[in-house]
N, C-alpha and C positions, 0 to 999 in steps of 0.2 A: 504494499500499500504505500503511494507516494503522496507528496504534497509537502507543505510548509510544517515544521515541527517547532516545538518551543522547549526551553528547559525550565526548571522550578522557578528560578528568580525571575524570568519573564513573564510567566503566569501570575506569580505573586504581585508584581508590580502592575500588570494589565488590569488586574481587578482589585488591587488594593487590599489583599488578605495576607495573613501571616503564613508561614511555613507549616506550622502545625495545623492551621485550618485547612490548607491544601492537602495535607496528609489525610485529614478526615474525609475529604472529598474522594480520595482514592481508596481508603481502607474502610470507610464507614465510621460510625460512633456508637459507643454504648454509654448511656446516661443513667444515673442512679438519683431517684428523687424521693426524699422523704416526705411523706404527706403528714400535715399537721393534724387532721382530724383522725385518722386511722393510726398514726404514728408508726407507720411501716415503710420499708424501703421497697419501691418499685424500679425495675429495670426497663429501660426502653432502648431498642436497638435501631439505628438508622442505616439503612443500607447505602453502600457508597454510590456517589452521583457518577463518578467516572469509573469506567469499565477497564480492567487491565487486559492488554492485548488488543482492544478496540480504540480506547480513547488514550491510553498511555502504555508504555512498555520500558522494560530496563535495556539500557546499552551500557554493558559493564556495571559500574556503580553509579551511573547517571540515570535519572528518570527522563523520559522523553515524551512529551505531549504532542498528540496529533491535533489537527484542526477541529475535530469532533469535541475535544475538551473545550475549546474556546467557544464553539457554538453553544454546549450545554450550560457553561457558566454565564454566558450571556443572557441565555433565556432565563436562567435563575435569577440574575441580577435585575433584568427587566421585570420579572414576576414579583420581587421584593419591593420595587419601586411602587407597586400599585397598592401596597399596604395590606394585602390580603394575607401575607404570611407573617403575622405578628410574632411568632416564636423565633423566626430568623432576626427580626428586629431587635428582640431582647438579647439574642446572642451578639449581635453586632455591638450593642451597648456594653455587653460584659466584656468583649474584646477591647474595646476603647478603655474601659477602666483598668484592664490588665496592662495595657500598653502605657498608661500614665503612672502605673504602680512604680515607685522608686525601688531599685534593686539595692541589696546591701553591698558593702565594700567587698571587692573580690568576687562579685557575681556578675555575670554576663549573659546577654540573650545569645542564641544560636546565630542569628542574623548579625549581630555585632562582631563576633568573632569571625565570622564568615567574610565580613567586609574588611576586617583588619588584616586577616592573613590571606586574603585572595583565594578562597576555596568556596566551593558551593556548599549550601546548607545540607543538601543530600549527602555529601561525602562526610560531613560531621555526624549526622544520624546514623550513618553506616559504621562509625567508630564506637558506638556505644555497645555495652556488654550485651543488651537484649537485641541487638540487630540481627536480622536474618540475612543480611547481605554484607557481612564483614569482609574487608579486604584481606585475603589470605597471606599476603606478604608483610602484615603488620600485626604485632602482638601486644603493643601497649594500649589497650582498649580503655574507653571511659567507664569506670565502674559507678553503678548507680548509688547515690547517697554518699559517695567518695569524691567523684569528680563531677557529678551532675544530679540534679533532683527535679522532681515534677512540682510545680507550683500552680496549683488550680489547674492541671492539664497542660502547663506551658513548660517547656524544658528550659532549666536555667543551669548554665555551666559555672563551675568553680575555676579558681586560678590554676589548679592542677590540670584541669582539663585544657585550658589554654595552652599550657606548656606541652601537653601530650599531643595536641593537634598541630602545633608549630613543629614538633618533631616528626610528624607524618607528612607535613608540607615540605620540609626539608629532605625527607627520604625520597619524596617524589621528584624533587629538583635533582637530587644525586643521580637517581636512576635515568633521568633526561640527559644528564651530562656524560654519563658512562658510554663509550662508543660501543656499538655492536661488535660481537666477535667475529673476525675475519676467518675465512676458511682458505687455505692454500694448498697447493699440490707440490710435493717436492720429488724430483726425478733422481734416483741415485741408481746408476747402471740402467738396468731393465725394469726395475721396480718403482712403483709410484707410492708415495706415503702422503696421507692427507693431515694436515695439522689444522687445530681451531684453537680458539681463545688465547691464553697467555703464550703458549708454544708458538702459534702462528704470529703473534706480534714480536716475540724474540727474534724469529727467523727474519722477519721484515727488517727489524732493526739492524741485525748483523749485515743484511744485503745492503741496505741504505748506507751504512757505515764504511762498508767495503767499497761501494760506488763512489763515495765522497772522498775516500783515501786515494782512489786512482786518479780522480780529478785532480787532486792536489799534486800529485807526482807529475801529471802532465803539464 
């Protein structure tokens, strides 16, 4: 299926929604409400608005949204403006209160760290200990209640999380700078030997050094 696609940050900016709210559109939401009269807790489950494989899909550790996601979210936004969906309006006001809430010293929002370290919010979510999409090459994951916590459904990162995420960003940069292993064939008599990795680089260095030595002599 072709067509224009979007990343999580683009969708959040387009519809002025937070990353956790976008996650609810993808994964659905379970809400527990305690009734004042009956004094019991009731659970309500809301199915995801965006369907995996149809409206969005995984590309490595990145979530990619198709145009159908924009269409569905646009219709939802238009529907909310009519005032018919009052529960969504209450949710919007609740999110606004959350965003205005002052964080304690040493606490950060996911978006704040993502902006500071130039990493996507989705990659930060994949580093949490409860993530089902952890990067296999990284072991220093974010531990709940040690590096991050839930605050009324919102993920708050601690200073230790910031340091771990920076380490992950540095690791990605280091991998980008490491040259790909070369593969060379060495002919000795009638036999051919194939060398890769460090051995290939050492042979290449020796050949270049010998060529440079011969040029100097000439």
